[in-house]
DSSP file (Angstrom, degrees, kcal/mol; ACC not computed):
  #  RESIDUE AA STRUCTURE BP1 BP2  ACC     N-H-->O    O-->H-N    N-H-->O    O-->H-N    TCO  KAPPA ALPHA  PHI   PSI    X-CA   Y-CA   Z-CA
    1    1 A M              0   0    0      0, 0.0     2,-0.3     0, 0.0    24,-0.0   0.000 360.0 360.0 360.0 144.6   32.2   29.8    3.6
    2    2 A A  E     -A   26   0A   0     24,-3.3    24,-2.2    26,-0.1     2,-0.4  -0.861 360.0-125.2-117.2 153.8   31.4   31.2    0.2
    3    3 A F  E     +A   25   0A   0     -2,-0.3    53,-0.4    22,-0.2     2,-0.3  -0.827  31.2 176.3-101.0 133.5   28.0   31.6   -1.5
    4    4 A F  E     -A   24   0A   0     20,-2.8    20,-2.4    -2,-0.4     2,-0.3  -0.950  19.1-148.8-134.2 153.5   27.3   30.0   -4.9
    5    5 A A  E     -AB  23  54A   0     49,-1.9    49,-3.1    -2,-0.3     2,-0.3  -0.908  16.9-165.3-115.9 151.2   24.3   29.7   -7.2
    6    6 A Y  E     -AB  22  53A   0     16,-2.7    16,-2.1    -2,-0.3     2,-0.4  -0.969  10.1-165.6-137.2 155.0   23.7   26.8   -9.6
    7    7 A H  E     -AB  21  52A   0     45,-1.7    45,-2.7    -2,-0.3     2,-0.7  -0.988  14.7-145.5-139.6 126.3   21.5   26.0  -12.6
    8    8 A I  E     +AB  20  51A   0     12,-3.1    11,-3.0    -2,-0.4    12,-1.0  -0.852  37.4 165.7 -93.9 118.0   20.9   22.6  -14.1
    9    9 A V  E     - B   0  50A   0     41,-2.6    41,-2.8    -2,-0.7    57,-0.1  -0.801  42.9 -84.2-130.3 164.2   20.5   23.1  -17.8
   10   10 A P  E >  S- B   0  49A   0      0, 0.0     3,-3.0     0, 0.0    39,-0.2  -0.392  71.1 -76.2 -62.9 151.9   20.5   21.1  -21.1
   11   11 A S  T 3  S+     0   0    0     37,-1.3     3,-0.1     1,-0.3    38,-0.1  -0.292 123.8  10.3 -53.2 126.2   24.0   20.5  -22.3
   12   12 A G  T 3  S+     0   0    0      1,-0.2    -1,-0.3    -3,-0.1    37,-0.1   0.454 105.3 131.3  81.6   1.7   25.3   23.7  -23.9
   13   13 A G    <   -     0   0    0     -3,-3.0     2,-0.3     1,-0.1    -1,-0.2  -0.081  51.9-122.7 -80.4-179.6   22.3   25.7  -22.4
   14   14 A H    >   -     0   0    0     -3,-0.1     3,-2.5    38,-0.0    -1,-0.1  -0.769  33.3 -96.6-121.6 168.7   22.2   28.9  -20.5
   15   15 A R  G >  S+     0   0    0      1,-0.3     3,-1.5    -2,-0.3    -7,-0.1   0.751 118.8  67.1 -61.8 -23.9   20.7   29.7  -17.1
   16   16 A G  G 3  S+     0   0    0      1,-0.3    -1,-0.3    -9,-0.1    -3,-0.0   0.679 100.0  52.3 -67.0 -16.1   17.5   30.9  -18.7
   17   17 A Q  G <  S+     0   0    0     -3,-2.5    -1,-0.3    -7,-0.1    -2,-0.2   0.227  82.3 144.7 -99.7  11.7   16.9   27.3  -19.7
   18   18 A A    <   -     0   0    0     -3,-1.5    -9,-0.2     1,-0.2     3,-0.1  -0.249  38.4-166.3 -61.3 132.7   17.4   25.9  -16.2
   19   19 A Y  S    S+     0   0    0    -11,-3.0     2,-0.3     1,-0.3    -1,-0.2   0.746  83.8   9.4 -80.0 -29.2   15.3   22.9  -15.1
   20   20 A E  E     -A    8   0A   0    -12,-1.0   -12,-3.1    22,-0.0    -1,-0.3  -0.988  68.3-176.2-152.1 141.0   16.3   23.6  -11.6
   21   21 A S  E     +A    7   0A   0     -2,-0.3     2,-0.3   -14,-0.2   -14,-0.2  -0.950  16.2 140.3-136.1 157.4   18.2   26.4   -9.8
   22   22 A G  E     -A    6   0A   0    -16,-2.1   -16,-2.7    -2,-0.3     2,-0.3  -0.965  36.1-107.6-172.9-172.3   19.4   26.9   -6.3
   23   23 A T  E     -A    5   0A   0     -2,-0.3     2,-0.3   -18,-0.3   -18,-0.2  -0.902  23.3-176.5-132.2 160.4   22.1   28.1   -4.0
   24   24 A C  E     -A    4   0A   0    -20,-2.4   -20,-2.8    -2,-0.3     2,-0.4  -0.987  20.7-136.0-152.5 157.1   24.7   26.6   -1.7
   25   25 A N  E     +A    3   0A   0     -2,-0.3   -22,-0.2   -22,-0.2     3,-0.0  -0.959  33.0 164.4-111.7 134.3   27.4   27.6    0.7
   26   26 A A  E     -A    2   0A   0    -24,-2.2   -24,-3.3    -2,-0.4     3,-0.1  -0.979  46.7-118.9-147.4 156.2   30.7   25.8    0.5
   27   27 A P  S    S-     0   0    0      0, 0.0     2,-0.3     0, 0.0   -24,-0.1   0.784  93.0  -8.2 -68.9 -25.7   34.2   26.4    1.8
   28   28 A D  S  > S-     0   0    0    -26,-0.1     4,-2.0     1,-0.1     5,-0.1  -0.957  77.9 -89.9-160.4 174.6   35.7   26.7   -1.7
   29   29 A V  H  > S+     0   0    0     -2,-0.3     4,-2.7     1,-0.2     5,-0.2   0.883 119.9  55.7 -62.3 -40.9   34.9   26.2   -5.4
   30   30 A E  H  > S+     0   0    0      1,-0.2     4,-2.1     2,-0.2    -1,-0.2   0.912 109.1  46.4 -61.3 -43.1   36.0   22.6   -5.5
   31   31 A A  H  > S+     0   0    0      1,-0.2     4,-2.1     2,-0.2    -1,-0.2   0.891 112.1  51.5 -66.2 -38.5   33.6   21.6   -2.7
   32   32 A A  H  X S+     0   0    0     -4,-2.0     4,-2.7     2,-0.2     5,-0.2   0.905 108.0  52.6 -64.2 -41.5   30.8   23.6   -4.4
   33   33 A K  H  X S+     0   0    0     -4,-2.7     4,-1.6     1,-0.2    -2,-0.2   0.944 110.1  47.6 -57.8 -49.6   31.5   21.7   -7.7
   34   34 A R  H  X S+     0   0    0     -4,-2.1     4,-0.6     1,-0.2    -1,-0.2   0.897 113.9  48.5 -60.3 -40.8   31.2   18.4   -6.0
   35   35 A H  H >< S+     0   0    0     -4,-2.1     3,-1.2     1,-0.2     4,-0.3   0.950 111.1  46.7 -66.5 -49.8   28.0   19.4   -4.3
   36   36 A V  H 3< S+     0   0    0     -4,-2.7     3,-0.5     1,-0.3    -1,-0.2   0.742 101.9  65.2 -71.4 -21.7   26.1   20.8   -7.3
   37   37 A Q  H 3< S+     0   0    0     -4,-1.6    30,-2.1    -5,-0.2    31,-0.8   0.765 118.1  25.5 -68.5 -22.9   27.0   17.8   -9.5
   38   38 A T  S << S+     0   0    0     -3,-1.2    32,-1.1    -4,-0.6    -1,-0.2   0.169  87.0 140.2-126.8  17.0   24.9   15.6   -7.3
   39   39 A V        -     0   0    0     -3,-0.5     2,-0.3    -4,-0.3    29,-0.1  -0.298  63.4 -98.1 -61.7 146.2   22.4   18.0   -5.7
   40   40 A S        +     0   0    0     29,-0.1    -1,-0.1    28,-0.1    -2,-0.1  -0.503  46.0 170.4 -68.4 128.6   18.9   16.7   -5.4
   41   41 A A    >   -     0   0    0     -2,-0.3     3,-2.3     3,-0.2    28,-0.1  -0.671   7.4-178.7-139.5  80.3   16.6   17.9   -8.3
   42   42 A P  T 3  S+     0   0    0      0, 0.0    -1,-0.1     0, 0.0   -22,-0.0   0.770  80.8  54.2 -56.5 -30.6   13.4   15.9   -8.1
   43   43 A G  T 3  S+     0   0    0    -24,-0.1     2,-0.6     2,-0.0   -23,-0.0   0.513  90.1  90.3 -82.6  -3.0   11.9   17.6  -11.1
   44   44 A V    <   +     0   0    0     -3,-2.3    -3,-0.2     1,-0.1   -24,-0.0  -0.840  34.2 149.4-101.1 118.5   14.8   16.7  -13.4
   45   45 A V        +     0   0    0     -2,-0.6    -1,-0.1     2,-0.1    -2,-0.0   0.454  41.7 103.6-122.5  -7.3   14.5   13.3  -15.2
   46   46 A Q        -     0   0    0      1,-0.1     2,-0.2     2,-0.0     3,-0.2  -0.301  58.9-140.2 -73.1 158.7   16.5   14.1  -18.3
   47   47 A T  S    S+     0   0    0      1,-0.2    -2,-0.1    21,-0.0    20,-0.1  -0.684  76.3  51.8-108.9 171.5   20.0   12.8  -19.0
   48   48 A G  S    S+     0   0    0     -2,-0.2   -37,-1.3     1,-0.2     2,-0.2   0.851  77.6 148.7  72.5  35.3   22.9   14.8  -20.7
   49   49 A L  E     -B   10   0A   0     17,-0.4    17,-2.5    -3,-0.2     2,-0.3  -0.630  33.2-150.3-101.7 160.3   22.5   17.8  -18.4
   50   50 A E  E     -BC   9  65A   0    -41,-2.8   -41,-2.6    15,-0.3     2,-0.5  -0.844   9.1-134.4-122.2 161.5   25.1   20.3  -17.2
   51   51 A V  E     -BC   8  64A   0     13,-3.3    13,-1.9    -2,-0.3     2,-0.5  -0.974  10.8-154.3-116.0 130.9   25.4   22.4  -14.1
   52   52 A I  E     -BC   7  63A   0    -45,-2.7   -45,-1.7    -2,-0.5     2,-0.5  -0.921  11.1-159.0-101.0 126.9   26.4   26.0  -14.2
   53   53 A L  E     -BC   6  62A   0      9,-3.1     8,-3.0    -2,-0.5     9,-1.4  -0.923   9.9-170.9-108.4 129.7   28.1   27.3  -11.1
   54   54 A Q  E     -BC   5  60A   0    -49,-3.1   -49,-1.9    -2,-0.5     6,-0.2  -0.897  18.1-126.7-120.2 149.2   28.1   31.0  -10.4
   55   55 A D    >   -     0   0    0      4,-2.2     3,-2.1    -2,-0.3   -51,-0.1  -0.232  46.1 -86.3 -80.5-179.8   29.8   33.1   -7.8
   56   56 A S  T 3  S+     0   0    0    -53,-0.4   -52,-0.1     1,-0.3    -1,-0.1   0.692 129.2  57.3 -65.3 -17.5   28.0   35.5   -5.5
   57   57 A G  T 3  S-     0   0    0      2,-0.1    -1,-0.3     0, 0.0   -53,-0.1   0.481 119.5-107.9 -89.3  -3.3   28.3   38.2   -8.2
   58   58 A G  S <  S+     0   0    0     -3,-2.1     2,-0.3     1,-0.3    -2,-0.1   0.472  71.4 141.3  92.3   3.0   26.5   36.1  -10.7
   59   59 A A        -     0   0    0      1,-0.1    -4,-2.2     2,-0.0     2,-0.4  -0.612  58.1-115.4 -80.3 136.6   29.6   35.3  -12.9
   60   60 A E  E     +C   54   0A   0     -2,-0.3    -6,-0.3    -6,-0.2     3,-0.1  -0.575  40.4 168.7 -69.7 123.8   29.8   31.8  -14.3
   61   61 A I  E     +     0   0A   0     -8,-3.0     2,-0.3    -2,-0.4    -7,-0.2   0.552  61.3   8.7-114.1 -12.9   32.9   30.2  -12.7
   62   62 A W  E     -C   53   0A   0     -9,-1.4    -9,-3.1     2,-0.0    -1,-0.4  -0.964  51.2-168.4-164.9 148.8   32.4   26.6  -13.7
   63   63 A R  E     +C   52   0A   0     -2,-0.3   -11,-0.2   -11,-0.2   -30,-0.0  -0.988  26.9 142.9-140.3 132.3   30.3   24.3  -15.9
   64   64 A G  E     -C   51   0A   0    -13,-1.9   -13,-3.3    -2,-0.4     2,-0.1  -0.931  49.5 -57.4-157.8 179.6   30.3   20.6  -15.8
   65   65 A P  E     -C   50   0A   0      0, 0.0     2,-0.7     0, 0.0   -15,-0.3  -0.364  40.9-130.7 -69.7 141.4   28.1   17.4  -16.0
   66   66 A Y        -     0   0    0    -17,-2.5   -17,-0.4   -57,-0.1   -18,-0.2  -0.849  20.7-170.1 -88.2 120.0   25.2   16.9  -13.8
   67   67 A L        -     0   0    0    -30,-2.1   -29,-0.2    -2,-0.7    -1,-0.1   0.493  36.2-117.0 -92.4  -5.1   25.6   13.4  -12.4
   68   68 A G        -     0   0    0    -31,-0.8     2,-0.3   -29,-0.1    -1,-0.2  -0.129  53.4 -35.0  88.9 168.6   22.2   13.1  -10.8
   69   69 A H              0   0    0      1,-0.2   -30,-0.2   -28,-0.1   -29,-0.1  -0.457 360.0 360.0 -66.7 123.8   21.2   12.7   -7.2
   70   70 A A              0   0    0    -32,-1.1    -1,-0.2    -2,-0.3   -31,-0.1   0.446 360.0 360.0 -82.7 360.0   23.8   10.6   -5.3
């Protein structure tokens, strides 16, 4: 399992603008991507958001659309 951090931000935003942040453990990057795109974020009601995925060292490894809670 690998450790990842995520930040739900406005499209084109940076982690300092995050509406919601958290961590997850996943077996690989692909599984982490799928998880963070639909992670529960009760305080987030906006549309057009992105998720920034970071590795355990804090480097951005992926950015994609936040699809909302599945």
